C-alpha positions as CSV (number, residue, x, y, z in Angstrom):
1,M,-116.3,39.4,-95.5
2,T,-117.1,37.7,-92.2
3,I,-115.3,37.7,-88.9
4,K,-114.3,34.1,-89.6
5,E,-112.6,35.0,-92.9
6,L,-110.8,37.9,-91.3
7,Y,-109.7,35.7,-88.4
8,L,-108.3,33.1,-90.9
9,D,-106.6,35.8,-92.9
10,A,-105.0,37.2,-89.8
11,L,-103.8,33.7,-88.8
12,K,-102.3,33.2,-92.3
13,N,-100.6,36.6,-92.3
14,E,-99.4,36.2,-88.7
15,A,-101.2,39.3,-87.5
16,T,-101.0,38.0,-83.9
17,A,-102.5,41.1,-82.2
18,L,-105.6,41.0,-84.4
19,V,-106.0,37.2,-83.9
20,Y,-106.0,37.6,-80.2
21,C,-108.3,40.6,-80.3
22,I,-110.8,38.6,-82.3
23,Y,-110.3,35.6,-80.1
24,Y,-111.0,37.7,-77.0
25,L,-114.2,39.2,-78.5
26,L,-115.4,35.7,-79.5
27,M,-114.8,34.5,-75.9
28,E,-116.7,37.4,-74.5
29,K,-119.5,36.7,-77.0
30,K,-119.4,40.2,-78.3
31,I,-119.1,38.8,-81.9
32,S,-119.6,35.5,-83.7
33,L,-117.6,34.0,-86.5
34,H,-120.6,34.5,-88.9
35,D,-120.9,38.2,-88.2
36,P,-119.8,40.7,-91.0
37,I,-116.5,42.4,-90.2
38,G,-118.5,45.7,-89.8
39,K,-119.6,44.3,-86.4
40,L,-115.9,44.1,-85.2
41,D,-115.4,46.9,-82.8
42,L,-111.8,46.9,-81.3
43,K,-112.8,49.5,-78.8
44,Q,-114.6,46.7,-76.9
45,V,-111.3,44.9,-76.4
46,D,-109.8,44.8,-72.9
47,N,-106.1,45.4,-73.8
48,D,-104.9,44.1,-70.5
49,K,-106.8,40.8,-70.9
50,V,-105.6,40.4,-74.5
51,A,-102.0,41.1,-73.4
52,K,-102.3,38.3,-70.9
53,L,-103.7,35.9,-73.5
54,V,-100.7,36.8,-75.8
55,E,-98.2,36.4,-72.9
56,E,-99.7,33.0,-72.0
57,N,-99.8,32.1,-75.7
58,V,-103.2,30.4,-75.3
59,L,-103.5,29.9,-79.1
60,G,-100.0,28.4,-79.4
61,I,-98.9,31.0,-82.0
62,E,-95.1,31.0,-82.5
63,K,-93.6,33.9,-84.4
64,I,-90.9,32.6,-86.8
65,G,-88.7,35.2,-88.4
66,I,-86.1,35.1,-91.1
67,Y,-82.5,36.1,-90.2
68,S,-79.4,36.6,-92.3
69,L,-76.2,35.7,-90.6
70,Q,-72.9,36.8,-92.2
71,M,-70.5,33.9,-92.7
72,H,-67.7,35.8,-94.5
73,E,-67.3,39.2,-96.0
74,D,-69.5,38.4,-99.0
75,R,-71.5,35.3,-98.0
76,F,-74.7,35.1,-95.8
77,V,-76.9,32.2,-94.7
78,Y,-80.6,32.6,-94.1
79,I,-82.2,30.9,-91.1
80,F,-85.8,30.7,-90.0
81,A,-86.0,30.9,-86.2
82,K,-88.1,32.2,-83.3
83,S,-85.5,34.8,-82.3
84,E,-82.1,36.3,-83.2
85,Q,-80.6,34.3,-80.3
86,E,-82.1,31.1,-81.6
87,A,-80.8,31.8,-85.1
88,I,-77.3,32.5,-83.8
89,A,-77.3,29.3,-81.7
90,H,-78.4,27.3,-84.7
91,Y,-75.7,28.9,-86.8
92,I,-73.0,28.0,-84.2
93,K,-74.3,24.5,-83.8
94,T,-74.4,24.0,-87.6
95,Y,-71.1,25.7,-88.6
96,Q,-69.1,25.5,-85.3
97,I,-68.2,29.3,-85.5
98,S,-69.9,32.5,-84.6
99,P,-71.5,34.6,-87.3
100,L,-70.0,38.1,-88.1
101,N,-73.5,39.5,-87.6
102,C,-77.2,38.7,-87.6
103,T,-80.0,40.7,-89.1
104,E,-83.8,40.1,-89.1
105,H,-85.6,40.7,-92.4
106,S,-89.2,41.0,-93.4
107,L,-91.0,37.8,-94.3
108,D,-92.4,39.7,-97.2
109,M,-88.9,40.3,-98.7
110,E,-88.8,38.8,-102.2
111,M,-86.1,36.7,-103.8
112,I,-85.7,34.8,-107.0
113,R,-85.7,31.0,-106.8
114,G,-85.1,29.4,-110.2
115,K,-87.3,31.4,-112.5
116,K,-89.8,32.3,-109.9
117,V,-90.1,35.2,-107.4
118,I,-91.0,34.0,-103.8
119,T,-91.3,35.7,-100.4
120,F,-89.8,34.3,-97.2
121,R,-93.4,34.1,-95.9
122,E,-94.2,31.7,-98.8
123,L,-91.0,29.8,-98.4
124,K,-91.7,29.3,-94.6
125,K,-94.7,27.2,-95.5
126,E,-92.4,24.6,-96.9
127,Y,-90.9,23.9,-93.5
128,D,-92.4,22.4,-90.4
129,Q,-89.5,22.4,-88.0
130,F,-87.5,25.4,-86.8
131,P,-84.8,26.7,-86.6
132,V,-83.7,25.7,-90.1
133,V,-81.2,26.9,-92.7
134,V,-83.1,27.8,-95.9
135,G,-80.4,29.3,-98.2
136,Y,-77.4,31.3,-98.9
137,Y,-76.6,34.6,-100.6
138,E,-73.3,35.6,-102.1
139,M,-72.4,39.2,-103.2
């Protein structure tokens, strides 16, 4: 596996810290995209500089999470959003009431859709604008 393949996998799997570490090492010319991953040495990373890159979001990576918001005692709505606050605001805008609670879930959580099992990470690829309501769950 090459650095490029690892970098693309990290982007796909939203491993932001690894993406920025590789980006930093590429900028410093300590590695190239064609190098084998064995050449990747994270001890060469200046954590302060990488933290600044992340804070400035120079790569434009936006974390989108999945949140369940309780509508009633036994009904929940799922919303993709950047944060819990954004999910709640979208809920209030959509339903004109406050949710009973809001909980973030793992994007790797599986659910059944039709006859197929799908993760929220896979489902997220079907959307290009956020926040967005993606489904409901009733107990």
